[in-house]
N, C-alpha and C positions, 0 to 999 in steps of 0.2 A: 504494499499499499503506500502511496506516494502522495505527500501535500505540497503545494506551492503556494506561498502568500506573497504579495507584493507590497513593498513599504517604500515610501519616499520622505525626503528630509527637504523642507524647503531652503533651509540654510545650505544644505550640501548641493542642490540643485543650482542655486545661485551662484556657488563658486565651482560649478562644472565637476563635481565628484562624479565617479561612475555610478549609475544608477545599479541597484543591487536586487537581488533576488533571495528570500530565504526559503531554503527547499529542505525537506525533512524525508530522507529514505533510507530504509533499513534502520532506523532509529538514530541516524546521525544527522546533526544540524550543520549546515554550512551556508554562509553568504557568499554569493557567486554572482559575478558580473552578468547582468540581465542581457546585454548584447556585447559580442565580443569580436569574433575573428581572429585573426593572427597578427593583426597590425602591431607593429613594434611601438613602444611608447618610450619617449625620452625619460618621464618620471613615473614610476610605479612602486608602490608600497603597499604591503598586505600586512593586515593585523589579525592576530590568532587569538581566539578566547583561552587556549590551554598551552602548556608547554610543548615545545617540539612540533608546533605547527599543526596541532589537533584541535578540533572543536569547531565553533562557528569562526568565519573570517570576513573581514571587510577590506576590500580593495580599493585604492584611490590612486588617481593620476594628476591630482592638482591640490591646491590648499582646500582644507576642510574645516571649518570652524567648530564642529562638533559630530563625534559619531559615537559618542557613549550610550546613544539610544540604541544602537545596535549591538554593541558588545559591553557587557557589565564590566568586564576586567579582560587584560590584555597581558598574556604572558609570554609571548614570542611574536617575532617580526621578521618579515623578509623583505629586504629591499632589492628591487630587481632592476630598478634604473633611478639614476640621479643621488643627490644627497638630500637628506631631510631633517628639519627640526621637528621633534613630536613633543607634546606638552600633556602635563598631567590633567589639566582642566580644560573646560571648553573656552572657546574664544582666545585661544593662544595664551593662556595664563598657568601659572604654577610652575614647577620645576620644569626645565627643558633638557631634551638629551639630542644630540646631534648623531644622525646614524647614516653611514656611507654604504655603499653596496656591499651585500652580503647578507648573512643569515645569524639570527639572534633568537636561539632555541629557549632562553629563559631571560627573564626580564633584569637578572643579575648582569647579564652580558652587555646590557646598555648602561649599565651601573645605576638601574632604577633602584628606587627605594621602595616600591611597592607595585602591584599589578595594575595600576591606573594610568591609563592613557585615554585623552579624550578628543584631541585635536593635533593638527599636523600642517607644516608649511614645507613647500619644496624650496631647497637652496639653490638658486641660480648661479653656478660657478662659472667664471669665464673661460671660453673655450681655448684660450692661450694657455692657461696652465699656470700663469705668473702669480706669485703670492710675495706680498712686501708688506710689512706692517713696522710702524714706528711706536715706541711706548716710553712713557715720560714717567719720572720720578715725582713730578708735582701737577697738580691740576692746572687746567688751561695751557696746557703744553709747556709748563714751566720746569726748570731743573734740567738734569741730565737727559739727553735723549740716546735711544738704543734702537738700531734698526735690525730687523731679521727678515729672512727670506725662508725660514724653515723651521721645523718643528722644534719645541724648546721644553725638554722634559723636566728643567729646574730653572726657574727664573733666578734663584740666589746663587746657584753655581755658574750659570753662564753670564749674569749680568751684576751679581753681588747687590742684589736690591730685593726686598721681601715684599714690596707693594708696587702695583702699577696705578697710578692716579690719572692717567689720560692716555690716549693713544689715537692714531691715525692709520686706517686701514687704507693702502694705497693702491694694493692690488689682490684680487681673490677675496675669500672668506676664510674667517678665522675661528677658533673656538678658544675661550679663557676658561682655566679650571682652576678651582679653590686651591686645590692640594698639588704637590709634585706628582710627576709621572701620569700626568692626564686623568686625575681622579677628582672626585668631589663636584661640588655644584658647577655646573656649565653655562657659559654665557657665549650667545653667537654674535660674532661682529662681522658685519658686511661693510662694503666700501663706503667710507665716509669719516667724519671726524667725531670724537667722543671726547669731551672735555672733562668729564669727571665719572666716576664709577656708576652713578645712577643713570647715566646715559645708555649704559649697555645692561642696565637692568639690575645692577648689584646695590648692596646696602653698604658695603666696605670696599676697600682698595686691595683687598686680599687675592692676588693672582700668583699661582706658584708655577704655573706651567701653561703653555698654549700650543697649539698645532693649527697648521692650514688644513683646508677642506679640499679634498680632491674628490671626484666622482668616482 
């Protein structure tokens, strides 16, 4: 016996999220694309209710402000195209996690604090693949400036500073991490100027590692 139900989210339709079907066959629930074909997409991310890509799933190919209606929890993610930032709460709020191409069979793999994800955005990385960032030891681009074009696992070891108070992203997209070795709370920085930590969503200047985002 097989059932098929249609669900539509106005917010997701406005943001061009993939229309989904909820189907139940042989006792297993999955969320699947309503229309597909084999057309390749530049940005594709799939969220799964259970670990190791099991249970219901939700697939999206563009920004989506709220998919928690479809999935009450998220324990694994597969990124098939592009780079993404996912958020704990709807409307791109709460803790964020940056995910690049690959598989994340458990939420600990993306350093999640729990199994809650509710919204996502695609990160548009420049095709040239260049990355360049300037960091400053004081706000408003004051004090000593340091420039980097590559990942930095320890700001203290590399630049002998414990905090970053301002930065300029000249090329590419970057992630700041609260702790060394790309751990702790994450902050996404796209091209632009950030005069103070609140500009990148932080409440303090504690940044102890950072890395560039590659698709």
